[in-house]
N, C-alpha and C positions, 0 to 999 in steps of 0.2 A: 016221808023220807027221813032217814035217820040223820042225826047231827053230823056224823063223820062224812056222809056222802055230800051234804051241803058244803062242808068245809073244803072237801076235795074239789067240787065243782067251782067254788069261789077261787081257789088257787089256780085252777086251769084257766079261768076267765082272765084272771090278772096276768098270767103268763102270756096268754094270747094277746092281750092288750099291749103288754110291754114289747112283745115281738113286733106287733103292728107298728108301734111307735118307732122302734129301732129301724125297721125296714123303711118306714116312711122317711126317717131322718137320713138314712143312707141314700135313698133315691133322690132326696132333695139336695144332698151334698154332691152327688154325682152330677146333677143338673147344673149346680152352680160351678163345679169344676169345668164342665164342658163349656159353659157360657164364658168363663174366664179364659179358658184355653182358646176359644174362638176369637175373643177380643185380642189376646196376645198374638195369635196367628195373623189377625187382620193388621195389627200394628207392625208386625215383622214384615209382612208383605209390602206394606206402605213404605217402610224404611228401605227395603231392598229395591223397590221401584224408584224411590228418590235417588238412591245410590247409583243405580244403573243410569238414570237420567243425567246425573252429574258426570259420571264416567264418559257418557256419550258426548256431553258438552266439552269436557276436557280433551277428548280425542279429536273433536272438530277443531278446537283451538290449536292443538298440537299440529294437526295436519296443515292448518293455515300458516302457522309459524315455519313449518318445514318447507312449505312451498316458497315463502318469502326468503328464507335462508338460501334455498337452492338458487333462486333468482339472483340474490346478491353475490353468491359464489360464482355463478355463471358470468355476471357482469364484471367481477374482479378478474376472473380468468381471461376474459376477453380483452380488458384493458392491459393486463400484464403481458399478454401475447403481442398486443400492438406496441407497447413500450419496448419489449425485448427486440421486436423487429426493427424499431427505430434505432435502438442502441447498436444492433448488429450492422445496420447500414452506416451509422456514424463511424464505428470501429473499422469497418471495411474501407471507408473513404479515407480515414486518417492513415491506416496502414498502407494503403495504395499510394497516397501522397508522400508519406515518409520514405517508402521504398523507392519511389521515383526520384526523390531528392538525393537519397544516398547513392543510388545508381548513377545519377548524373555527376555527383561529386567524385565518386570512385572512378568513373570513366575519364573524367577530366584529369584526375591525378595520375591515373595509370598511363595516360598518353605522355605525361611529362616527368614521370618518376623513374626515368632510366639512367639518370646521371646525378652524382653528388658533386656540387660545385664547391671547390675548395680554393680559398684565397690564401696562398702561403703554403709551403711544404713542410715546415718544421713540425707541424702537428698532424701530419698525415696518418701516422699509426694510431695516435690517440683518437683522431676523428673516426677512423674506420671502426674502432671499438665502441666509442661513445654514441655514435649516430644510431646504433641499433637499439638504444634505450630511449630514443626520442620518438614521440608520436605526434601525429596531426590530429587536432581536436576538431571534429566536424559537428556543426549544429545547424538548425534550420535558420539561424540568424547570421551565420558566417563561420569563420574558422580561425584557429590559432594553433599554438604548439604546446607541448607538455613534455615532462620528463618522468620516466618510470623510476620510482624511488624505493620500491620494495619488490621482493620476489613474488609476493602475492598479487602484484599488479596495481599498487597504489600509484597515482599520478599527481604531480603538482603542476598547476597552471595558474593563469590569472583569472580572477573572478569575472572580470569584464568579458572574457572570452565566452563564458557560458551563461552570462546573466540574461534573463528573460527568454532563454531557449526552451522550447518544448521537447526537442529531440536532441540527444547528444550521443555521438559515437566517436571512437578513435580508430585511426589506422596506423599500424606500425610500419617499420622500414620494409618489411616483407610484403606490404600491401594487404595484410590481413586486417579486416575490420571487426571491431569488438563492440559489444554493448557495454555501457558503463553506468555506474550509479554515482550520485553525488554524496560523498562522505560528509562534507561540511565546507565552510568557508570563513574567511576573515575579511569582512567588507572594508575595514579600515586600511589593511595592508594590501588589498586587492589580490588575495591568494585563495585558491580553491583546491580541494583534494578530491579526485575522482578514484573510482575503483573498478578495474576491469572485471566484468562478470564472467569469469572463466576459472577452471580448476588448474590451468596451466601454471608453470613456473616461469617467471620473467627475469631477464637480465636488468639489473638496476644500477643507477648511478649513485655514488656517495656524495655527501655534502663535504666541502672543504671548510676550513676555518677562515671565514672572511676577515677576521682580525689580522691575519698574517699576509694579506695581499699587499702589494707594493705598487705605487704609481709607476706606470711604464711597463708593468708586467704584461706579458703576452697572454691573450685569452682567445677563445673561439666561441662564437655564437652559433648554436645549432637550432634549426627550426625549419619552418616552411613559409618564407616570406612571399606574400602575394599568392600563396597556395600553389606555387609553381612546382616545387619539388623539395626533397630533403636537402637542405643546404647548410654548409659550414663556411663561416666567414671569419677570418682571423683579424684581430685588432689588438688594442692595448687598453689597459685601465688608465683613464685620463685623470680621474680625481675622485674624492669622496665628497658627497654633497648632502646637506641637510635641507630638505624641502620646507616650504612654508607650512605644510601640514604637520611638521614635526617628525616625519619619517626620514630615515637615512637611506641614501641611494648610492650606488656605484656608477660613476659616469664612465662610459666606454665610447670609443670612436667607431664601434661597429654599428652600421645602420640598422635601426629597428623599424621594419616595415610591417604593414598589416599582414598577419599570419605568423610573424615572429613572436608576438606576445605570448608569454607563458613558457617560452623555450628556455633551455638551460644555457648559461655562460660557463664554460669549463676551462680549467687551467691545463698546464702541460701534463698533469697527472691524470687527466680525465675526470676530475672531480668538479662538482658544481660550486662555483664561487658566487653565482648570482642567478636570478630569474629575470629575463628580459621583460620590461614593463611598459616604458613609454619613451617618447622622444620629443624634442622641441620642434614644433611645427615650423617648416621652412628652413630648418638648419640641417645640413648634411653632417653625418658623423658625430652627432651629439645625442647619444642614447643613454638611457638610465635603466639600471637593473636593481632588483631587491637583493641585498646582501644575503649570502647563504645562511649565516647565523640567524638572521631575522626570519628567513623563510623556514628554516628547520624548526625553530621554536614555534612558529605559527602552526606548522604541520603537526608537531607533537600535541599542541593544544587542541587542534581539530580532531585528531585521531583519538 
């Protein structure tokens, strides 16, 4: 064999060997890649399985919490319904009792509210005008009187007339009963201001200047003594007095009976000179009224 042929055969063998090595390396590499991929796939499947297990556990916990929450809501709804029912029963009972009391008071007053008693004739015209601005203050504790002092329906009365009362209404001269709200009060002066809860316009009494009143001056007390009717009683101003509590009062010879408290004492001009307040127990014709200047100042402070 010639030298060139031997050299050619040697190159062929070397090429074949190199190809065999390359192919073998590629086969080995593919095997390793497949093995690595299989391991990664196994790990991925394991992670997915763990994830699914945790999701299932969380779903179970969530379902349990939802059931617990639904039970709590159901119990709360049940208790609220029971409480609402109790409140409705209480409200119904209170409304029924209040309505019964008001109807009884209204019926009693309607039977006896047919006449205005007037002692003395000099004030007849003034009385006819002023009495329409007087109201009867009705409460679940008793009753008193009051005077309308503004077109909006503000009323002045004594604090002790409404004190501790849970229900307050007023009835005017025309026997119309109104709901009222308490605007405020002055406990030291025993004055309270109410407000008629209505959009109507009312006829009001004005305050006179109590510094101008004279001893012996004629006045008329307007109110509802003993709850009998709207009454006007004429008298005179007997004196000015300073009480032991430091408050000033007007002494009048007009009797102040239960039901008169809080009613206006008016002069010949139909203006308020005082608010009937109290009397000396056991004495006839010795009553006391809060001077109009004091009452008006207290009202201004309250409003």
